[in-house]
C-alpha positions in Angstrom: 5.4 -33.4 14.3 8.6 -32.3 12.4 8.3 -30.5 9.1 10.4 -32.3 6.5 11.7 -30.7 3.3 9.2 -32.8 1.3 6.3 -31.7 3.5 7.4 -28.1 3.1 7.6 -28.5 -0.7 4.1 -30.0 -0.8 2.7 -27.2 1.3 4.3 -24.6 -1.0 3.1 -26.5 -4.1 -0.5 -26.5 -2.8 -0.4 -22.8 -2.0 1.0 -21.8 -5.4 -1.3 -24.0 -7.4 -4.4 -22.8 -5.5 -7.1 -21.1 -7.5 -7.3 -18.2 -5.1 -3.9 -16.9 -6.2 -4.7 -16.0 -9.8 -7.4 -13.4 -9.1 -5.1 -11.8 -6.5 -2.2 -11.6 -9.0 -4.5 -10.0 -11.6 -5.5 -7.3 -9.1 -1.9 -6.6 -8.2 -0.9 -6.3 -11.8 -3.8 -4.0 -12.5 -2.8 -1.7 -9.6 0.8 -1.7 -10.8 -0.3 -0.6 -14.2 -2.3 2.3 -12.6 0.7 3.3 -10.6 2.9 3.3 -13.7 0.4 5.6 -15.5 0.3 8.0 -12.5 4.1 8.2 -12.5 4.1 9.0 -16.2 1.7 12.0 -15.5 3.8 13.1 -12.6 6.9 12.9 -14.7 5.1 14.9 -17.4 4.3 17.7 -14.9 7.9 17.9 -13.9 9.6 17.7 -17.3 7.0 19.3 -19.6 7.1 16.2 -21.8 3.9 14.6 -23.0 2.8 11.7 -20.8 2.2 9.5 -23.8 5.8 10.1 -25.0 7.0 9.1 -21.6 5.0 5.9 -21.6 6.1 5.0 -25.1 9.8 5.7 -24.2 9.5 3.4 -21.2 7.7 0.8 -23.2 10.4 0.7 -25.8 13.5 1.4 -23.8 12.6 0.6 -20.3 14.6 2.3 -17.6 17.1 3.5 -20.2 14.7 6.0 -21.7 15.9 9.6 -21.6 13.9 12.7 -21.5 13.4 14.7 -24.7 15.8 17.6 -25.4 13.0 20.1 -24.5 12.5 18.3 -21.1 16.3 18.2 -20.6 16.5 22.0 -21.2 13.7 22.6 -18.7 15.6 20.5 -16.1 18.8 22.4 -16.8 17.0 25.7 -16.2 15.5 24.5 -12.9 19.0 23.4 -11.8 20.5 26.8 -12.6 22.6 25.7 -15.5 22.6 28.0 -18.5 
């Protein structure tokens, strides 16, 4: 039996529309949120900035959020800049 494009589309449609996919996606999203929170705490430990400030900055500005001036000064000291 050959797999036609229409048969392939039907198989994909059935898999995507399956009810088993929704709970799995919710679990993945939940774990990603946990990882994001953990990264905020790790960033806080490295920069000295409050984890909540980091989370708010990322929520509002996304990847373009910059560390606070105190965190930037701390980073400069660790790099050897004066």
